[in-house]
C-alpha positions in Angstrom: 194.4 46.4 10.8 195.2 44.4 13.9 194.7 44.7 17.6 198.3 43.9 18.2 199.4 47.1 16.5 198.5 49.3 19.5 200.9 52.0 18.4 198.9 52.7 15.2 195.7 54.7 15.1 193.7 52.9 12.4 191.6 55.9 11.5 190.8 59.4 12.9 188.1 61.8 11.8 185.4 64.2 12.8 181.8 63.1 13.2 180.0 66.2 11.8 176.7 65.3 13.4 178.1 65.2 17.0 181.2 67.3 16.6 183.2 64.5 18.2 186.7 63.5 17.2 186.4 59.8 16.5 189.3 57.4 16.8 188.6 54.2 15.0 189.9 50.7 15.7 189.4 48.3 12.7 189.2 44.6 13.4 188.6 42.2 10.5 189.3 38.9 12.3 187.1 36.8 14.4 186.3 37.7 18.0 187.2 34.8 20.2 187.0 36.4 23.7 190.3 34.8 24.7 192.4 36.4 27.5 195.1 37.3 24.9 192.7 39.0 22.5 191.0 40.9 25.4 194.4 42.1 26.6 195.3 43.3 23.1 192.0 45.1 22.8 192.5 46.8 26.2 196.1 47.8 25.2 194.8 49.3 21.9 192.0 51.2 23.7 194.5 52.5 26.3 196.9 53.6 23.6 194.1 55.5 21.8 193.1 57.2 25.0 196.6 58.2 25.8 197.1 59.6 22.2 194.0 61.7 22.6 194.2 62.7 26.3 197.9 63.2 26.7 198.1 65.9 24.0 199.7 64.0 21.1 196.5 64.2 19.0 196.2 68.0 19.6 199.8 68.5 18.7 199.6 66.5 15.5 196.0 67.5 14.6 195.4 71.0 16.1 191.9 71.2 14.4 190.8 68.3 16.7 192.0 70.0 20.0 189.4 70.7 22.6 186.7 68.7 20.9 184.7 65.9 22.6 186.0 62.4 21.9 184.6 59.2 20.7 186.0 55.7 20.1 184.6 53.4 17.5 185.4 49.8 16.8 184.6 48.9 13.2 184.5 45.1 12.8 183.5 42.5 10.2 181.6 40.4 12.8 179.9 41.1 16.0 182.1 40.7 19.1 181.6 37.6 21.2 179.8 37.9 24.6 183.0 38.1 26.6 184.3 41.0 24.5 181.0 42.8 24.6 181.0 42.5 28.4 184.5 44.1 28.5 183.4 46.9 26.2 180.3 47.5 28.3 182.6 48.1 31.3 184.9 50.3 29.3 181.9 52.3 28.0 180.7 52.9 31.6 184.1 54.2 32.6 184.5 56.4 29.5 181.1 58.0 30.1 182.5 59.7 33.3 184.8 61.7 30.9 182.1 62.2 28.3 183.9 59.9 25.9 181.7 57.6 23.8 182.4 54.1 22.6 180.5 52.4 19.9 180.8 49.1 17.9 179.9 49.1 14.2 179.6 45.8 12.4 180.3 46.4 8.7 178.3 44.7 6.0 180.3 42.3 3.8 181.3 43.7 0.5 178.5 44.0 -2.0 175.8 43.4 0.6 172.8 45.6 1.2 171.6 46.3 4.7 169.3 43.4 5.6 171.3 40.9 3.6 171.2 37.5 5.2 174.4 36.1 3.7 176.2 35.9 7.1 
């Protein structure tokens, strides 16, 4: 998936452990921290929040209505420092609405946790 497809929710599901509806952004490319990439990330985050908070998600997925919300970025590589700084600010703002934001770095295919191939 791509950050420039802000009108597409990459994945949506329920985290059974927390009861949160989780909207997932998948990013397989490199994190460069450029102004353009940060803008695209902000646009995608805003689109996800709009989808969830403006009623579109509840309308399309009634089972997810009135549940706590989480955002997750699943990525092939760790974000660069500039992107992490942006995400830290977003995380602080979302916390006021009890919305979580997490970043998960996926292991390369065929690798075990602890693999040092990267």
